[in-house]
C-alpha positions as CSV (number, residue, x, y, z in Angstrom):
1,X,19.7,-7.6,17.4
2,X,16.0,-7.4,18.1
3,X,13.7,-10.3,17.2
4,X,11.8,-8.0,14.9
5,X,15.1,-7.3,12.9
6,X,15.8,-11.0,12.6
7,X,12.2,-11.5,11.3
8,X,12.7,-8.7,8.8
9,X,15.9,-10.1,7.5
10,X,14.4,-13.6,7.3
11,X,11.5,-12.1,5.3
12,X,13.9,-10.5,2.9
13,X,15.9,-13.7,2.5
14,X,12.7,-15.5,1.7
15,X,11.7,-13.0,-0.9
16,X,15.1,-13.7,-2.7
17,X,13.5,-16.6,-4.4
18,X,11.1,-14.4,-6.2
19,X,13.8,-13.5,-8.7
20,X,15.7,-10.3,-9.5
21,X,14.4,-7.2,-11.0
22,X,15.5,-4.7,-13.7
23,X,18.9,-6.3,-14.2
24,X,19.9,-6.3,-10.5
25,X,21.7,-9.3,-9.2
26,X,19.8,-11.4,-6.8
27,X,21.9,-10.4,-3.9
28,X,21.2,-6.7,-4.7
29,X,17.5,-7.3,-4.9
30,X,17.6,-9.0,-1.5
31,X,19.6,-6.2,-0.2
32,X,17.0,-3.6,-1.3
33,X,14.3,-5.6,0.4
34,X,16.3,-6.1,3.6
35,X,17.3,-2.4,3.7
36,X,13.7,-1.2,3.4
37,X,12.5,-3.7,6.1
38,X,15.3,-2.6,8.3
39,X,14.3,1.0,7.8
40,X,10.6,0.5,8.9
41,X,11.4,-2.1,11.5
42,X,10.2,-1.6,15.2
43,X,9.5,-3.8,18.2
44,X,6.6,-6.2,17.6
45,X,3.8,-6.5,20.1
46,X,0.9,-8.9,20.4
47,X,-1.9,-8.2,17.9
48,X,-4.4,-8.0,20.8
49,X,-7.3,-8.1,18.2
50,X,-10.7,-6.6,19.2
51,X,-13.8,-7.2,17.0
52,X,-17.4,-6.3,17.1
53,X,-20.3,-6.7,14.7
54,X,-21.0,-3.8,12.4
55,X,-24.5,-3.1,11.2
56,X,-24.9,-3.6,7.4
57,X,-27.4,-5.1,5.0
58,X,-28.5,-8.8,5.6
59,X,-26.3,-9.8,2.6
60,X,-23.1,-9.2,4.3
61,X,-21.4,-10.2,7.6
62,X,-19.5,-7.1,8.7
63,X,-17.1,-6.5,11.5
64,X,-15.3,-3.6,13.1
65,X,-11.9,-4.6,14.2
66,X,-8.8,-3.2,15.7
67,X,-5.3,-4.6,16.2
68,X,-2.0,-3.4,17.7
69,X,0.4,-2.2,15.1
70,X,3.2,-1.2,17.7
71,X,3.1,0.0,21.2
72,X,0.6,2.8,21.6
73,X,-0.7,2.5,18.0
74,X,-3.8,0.5,16.9
75,X,-5.1,-0.2,13.4
76,X,-8.8,0.3,13.0
77,X,-10.8,-1.4,10.1
78,X,-13.9,-2.8,8.6
79,X,-14.1,-6.4,7.5
80,X,-16.9,-7.7,5.2
81,X,-17.8,-11.0,3.6
82,X,-20.9,-12.2,1.7
83,X,-23.2,-14.4,3.9
84,X,-23.3,-17.9,2.6
85,X,-26.7,-19.3,3.6
86,X,-25.9,-22.7,2.1
87,X,-23.3,-23.3,4.9
88,X,-24.9,-25.5,7.6
89,X,-24.7,-24.3,11.2
90,X,-21.7,-25.7,13.0
91,X,-20.0,-26.6,9.7
92,X,-16.3,-25.9,9.1
93,X,-15.7,-22.4,8.0
94,X,-14.5,-22.2,4.5
95,X,-11.3,-20.3,3.9
96,X,-11.7,-17.5,1.4
97,X,-9.3,-15.2,-0.4
98,X,-8.9,-11.8,1.2
99,X,-8.4,-8.3,-0.3
100,X,-7.1,-5.3,1.8
101,X,-8.0,-1.9,0.5
102,X,-5.7,1.2,1.5
103,X,-7.3,4.6,1.1
104,X,-5.7,7.9,-0.2
105,X,-4.9,11.1,1.6
106,X,-7.8,12.5,3.6
107,X,-10.0,9.5,3.2
108,X,-11.1,6.9,5.7
109,X,-12.2,3.3,5.8
110,X,-15.9,4.0,5.7
111,X,-15.6,5.6,2.2
112,X,-14.4,2.2,0.9
113,X,-17.6,0.2,1.9
114,X,-19.1,0.2,-1.6
115,X,-15.8,-1.3,-2.8
116,X,-15.8,-3.8,0.0
117,X,-19.3,-5.0,-1.0
118,X,-18.2,-5.5,-4.5
119,X,-15.3,-7.5,-3.4
120,X,-17.5,-9.6,-1.1
121,X,-19.9,-10.2,-3.9
122,X,-17.0,-11.8,-5.7
123,X,-16.1,-14.2,-2.9
124,X,-13.6,-12.2,-1.0
125,X,-13.1,-11.4,2.6
126,X,-12.7,-7.7,2.2
127,X,-11.1,-5.2,4.5
128,X,-10.4,-1.5,4.6
129,X,-8.3,0.2,7.3
130,X,-7.8,3.8,8.5
131,X,-4.3,5.1,7.7
132,X,-2.6,6.9,10.6
133,X,-4.0,10.4,11.4
134,X,-7.1,9.4,9.3
135,X,-10.6,8.2,10.3
136,X,-10.7,6.8,13.8
137,X,-7.0,7.4,14.1
138,X,-7.2,11.1,13.5
139,X,-6.1,13.2,16.5
140,X,-8.6,16.0,15.7
141,X,-11.6,16.8,13.4
142,X,-9.1,17.8,10.7
143,X,-7.2,14.6,9.5
144,X,-5.3,16.5,6.7
145,X,-3.9,18.9,9.3
146,X,-3.0,16.0,11.6
147,X,-1.3,14.1,8.8
148,X,0.7,17.1,7.4
149,X,1.6,18.1,11.0
150,X,3.1,14.6,11.4
151,X,5.0,14.9,8.3
152,X,6.5,18.2,9.3
153,X,7.5,16.8,12.8
154,X,9.1,13.9,11.1
155,X,11.0,16.3,8.9
156,X,12.1,18.4,11.8
157,X,13.2,15.5,14.0
158,X,14.2,12.8,11.6
159,X,12.0,10.4,13.6
160,X,9.1,8.3,12.3
161,X,7.9,7.7,8.8
162,X,4.3,8.9,8.5
163,X,4.7,9.4,4.7
164,X,3.9,5.9,3.2
165,X,6.3,3.8,5.2
166,X,4.3,3.6,8.5
167,X,1.3,2.2,6.5
168,X,3.6,-0.5,4.9
169,X,4.3,-1.6,8.4
170,X,0.6,-1.5,9.3
171,X,-0.3,-3.5,6.2
172,X,2.2,-6.2,7.1
173,X,0.8,-6.3,10.7
174,X,-2.7,-6.6,9.1
175,X,-1.5,-9.6,7.0
176,X,-0.3,-11.1,10.3
177,X,-3.9,-10.8,11.6
178,X,-5.4,-12.2,8.4
179,X,-3.3,-15.3,8.3
180,X,-4.4,-16.1,11.9
181,X,-8.1,-15.9,10.9
182,X,-10.0,-19.2,10.3
183,X,-12.0,-17.7,7.5
184,X,-9.0,-16.5,5.4
185,X,-6.8,-18.5,3.0
186,X,-3.2,-17.2,3.8
187,X,-2.0,-18.2,0.4
188,X,-4.6,-15.9,-1.3
189,X,-4.2,-12.4,0.1
190,X,-4.5,-9.4,-2.2
191,X,-3.7,-5.8,-1.7
192,X,-5.3,-2.8,-3.4
193,X,-4.7,0.9,-2.8
194,X,-5.8,4.2,-4.1
195,X,-3.4,7.3,-4.6
196,X,-1.3,7.3,-1.4
197,X,-2.7,3.8,-0.7
198,X,-1.5,2.7,-4.2
199,X,2.0,3.6,-3.4
200,X,1.8,1.9,-0.1
201,X,0.4,-1.2,-2.0
202,X,3.4,-1.7,-4.3
203,X,5.8,-0.9,-1.4
204,X,4.2,-3.6,0.8
205,X,4.0,-6.2,-1.9
206,X,7.7,-5.6,-2.9
207,X,8.9,-6.6,0.6
208,X,6.2,-9.0,1.9
209,X,5.9,-12.3,-0.1
210,X,2.5,-13.0,1.6
211,X,0.9,-10.6,-0.8
212,X,-0.2,-12.8,-3.7
213,X,-1.7,-10.0,-5.7
214,X,-1.2,-6.3,-5.8
215,X,-3.3,-3.7,-7.5
216,X,-1.8,-0.1,-7.0
217,X,-4.4,2.4,-8.4
218,X,-3.2,6.0,-9.3
219,X,-0.3,5.5,-7.0
220,X,2.6,4.3,-9.1
221,X,5.1,7.1,-10.1
222,X,8.7,7.7,-10.4
223,X,9.5,10.1,-7.5
224,X,12.9,10.7,-8.9
225,X,11.6,11.1,-12.4
226,X,9.2,13.7,-11.2
227,X,11.9,15.6,-9.5
228,X,14.3,15.4,-12.4
229,X,11.7,16.6,-14.9
230,X,10.1,19.4,-12.9
231,X,6.8,17.5,-12.6
232,X,6.8,17.1,-8.8
233,X,4.4,20.0,-7.9
234,X,1.1,18.1,-8.0
235,X,2.3,15.3,-5.8
236,X,3.8,17.8,-3.4
237,X,0.5,19.6,-3.2
238,X,-0.9,16.7,-1.2
239,X,1.3,17.6,1.7
240,X,1.8,21.3,1.0
241,X,1.4,22.6,4.6
242,X,4.3,20.4,5.6
243,X,6.5,21.6,2.8
244,X,5.6,25.2,3.7
245,X,6.7,24.6,7.2
246,X,10.0,23.0,5.9
247,X,10.5,26.1,3.7
248,X,9.9,28.5,6.6
249,X,12.5,26.5,8.7
250,X,15.0,27.0,5.9
251,X,14.3,30.7,5.4
252,X,13.0,30.0,1.9
253,X,10.1,32.0,0.3
254,X,9.3,29.3,-2.1
255,X,9.1,25.5,-2.4
256,X,11.5,24.1,-5.0
257,X,12.7,20.6,-6.1
258,X,15.7,20.8,-3.8
259,X,13.6,21.3,-0.7
260,X,11.3,18.4,-1.8
261,X,14.4,16.2,-2.1
262,X,15.5,17.1,1.4
263,X,12.1,16.6,2.7
264,X,11.9,13.1,1.2
265,X,15.3,12.2,2.5
266,X,14.1,13.0,6.1
267,X,10.5,11.7,5.9
268,X,10.7,8.8,3.6
269,X,14.3,8.0,3.0
270,X,15.0,6.4,-0.4
271,X,11.5,7.1,-2.0
272,X,13.2,8.9,-4.8
273,X,16.1,6.5,-4.9
274,X,16.6,2.9,-3.9
275,X,13.0,2.5,-2.8
276,X,11.4,4.3,-5.9
277,X,8.8,2.6,-8.0
278,X,11.3,1.6,-10.8
279,X,13.3,-0.4,-8.3
280,X,10.4,-1.8,-6.2
281,X,7.8,-2.9,-8.7
282,X,10.2,-5.5,-10.2
283,X,10.6,-7.1,-6.7
284,X,6.9,-8.2,-6.9
285,X,7.6,-10.6,-9.7
286,X,6.5,-13.2,-10.4
287,X,3.4,-12.5,-8.3
288,X,0.4,-10.9,-10.0
289,X,0.6,-7.1,-10.3
290,X,-1.9,-4.7,-12.0
291,X,-0.9,-1.1,-12.3
292,X,-3.8,1.3,-12.9
293,X,-3.2,5.0,-13.7
294,X,-4.9,7.9,-15.6
295,X,-3.3,9.0,-18.8
296,X,-3.4,12.6,-17.7
297,X,-2.9,12.4,-14.0
298,X,-0.6,15.3,-12.8
299,X,0.2,13.5,-9.6
300,X,1.6,10.4,-11.4
301,X,2.9,11.8,-14.7
302,X,2.5,9.3,-17.6
303,X,6.2,9.3,-18.7
304,X,7.2,8.5,-15.1
305,X,4.6,5.8,-14.9
306,X,5.8,4.2,-18.1
307,X,9.3,4.1,-16.8
308,X,8.1,2.2,-13.8
309,X,6.0,-0.2,-15.8
310,X,9.0,-0.8,-18.2
311,X,11.2,-1.8,-15.2
312,X,8.5,-4.2,-14.0
313,X,8.1,-5.7,-17.6
314,X,11.8,-6.6,-17.7
315,X,11.6,-8.2,-14.4
316,X,8.5,-10.3,-15.2
317,X,10.0,-11.3,-18.6
318,X,13.1,-12.5,-16.8
319,X,11.0,-15.0,-14.9
320,X,8.6,-15.8,-17.7
321,X,5.6,-14.4,-15.8
322,X,4.5,-11.7,-18.4
323,X,0.9,-12.9,-17.9
324,X,0.9,-11.8,-14.3
325,X,1.7,-8.2,-15.1
326,X,-1.0,-5.9,-16.2
327,X,-1.1,-2.2,-16.9
328,X,-4.6,-0.4,-17.5
329,X,-4.3,3.2,-18.5
330,X,-7.5,5.0,-17.9
331,X,-8.2,7.1,-21.0
332,X,-8.8,10.8,-20.6
333,X,-8.5,10.5,-16.8
334,X,-6.7,12.5,-14.2
335,X,-6.3,11.5,-10.6
336,X,-9.4,9.3,-10.5
337,X,-10.5,5.7,-10.2
338,X,-13.2,5.2,-12.9
339,X,-15.9,2.7,-12.7
340,X,-14.5,0.8,-15.7
341,X,-11.1,0.6,-14.0
342,X,-12.7,-0.7,-10.9
343,X,-14.2,-3.5,-12.9
344,X,-10.8,-4.3,-14.4
345,X,-9.3,-4.4,-10.9
346,X,-12.0,-6.7,-9.7
347,X,-11.6,-9.0,-12.6
348,X,-7.8,-9.1,-12.0
349,X,-8.2,-10.1,-8.4
350,X,-10.7,-12.7,-9.3
351,X,-8.5,-14.1,-11.9
352,X,-5.5,-14.7,-9.6
353,X,-7.2,-15.2,-6.2
354,X,-10.4,-17.1,-6.8
355,X,-10.1,-20.8,-7.9
């Protein structure tokens, strides 16, 4: 057994103490975590961190950084914090809470800078990274094409997990980096993601106990619910070219729910089954979790979101942590993150991470 596998199983065992979810026995909850960690596991390599100063306003200390995620793959990111001019030169660096931001499909870390500044203003060390095939990690000028091509190749070969799961691994490696930094409090690390990044946020928090607070934004949905209720089309449209390639391989003229199920089974096994949101959200309890969604978001249909939240509510009630579960439904909103919702998210992070 590889060292990484032993570490994954140990991590899952540690998570056992966080309680069971949605009526599952504790051993079943631990098994779900261990199964997911085993699925995404790969040989660990040294982080080999590289950092350089990044130009920003005089209010913020900003860095560009990169770390090794696995052999041949580096995570690129931006880290920002508010400059504290009251600190004396040579004094001990104060450890601060940290929040990681995961972007959505087609975006990149630079687009999160305004949010990073807002987080830094509230006392956080704030980070945003490029997902694979995005930003600095794109293989061409067309990150969407790079990303969907990677999904199609994973479907055809059964190798790799570019849809969601690779970013969960990257986020866990990023936490490895954060807890080694002198300016970060390892007990106060939050994770916040938008759309694709929102799904990656709750998946990571479900299997990594070092995530103290999770805020998935427009990313929580029941993948199985959407397939069962003919509401999968808007989500599938985010990787349409990959599905078109899969349909062509199968000799199909049209994309249907059966094809999407087969696609998920190859590219993100279990995303519409044992690793779907109704099963994974409860595993975050009793740590703080805030779900943010639009009330009319076609990519995250409301009825499916409500089923996911209901599962989480039962788990949080079982461990008497109802105050640590929040659900903000953006009124008259589709697949967007509204300014009011952003304030709600920031307040939640401050409440649970800032003393």
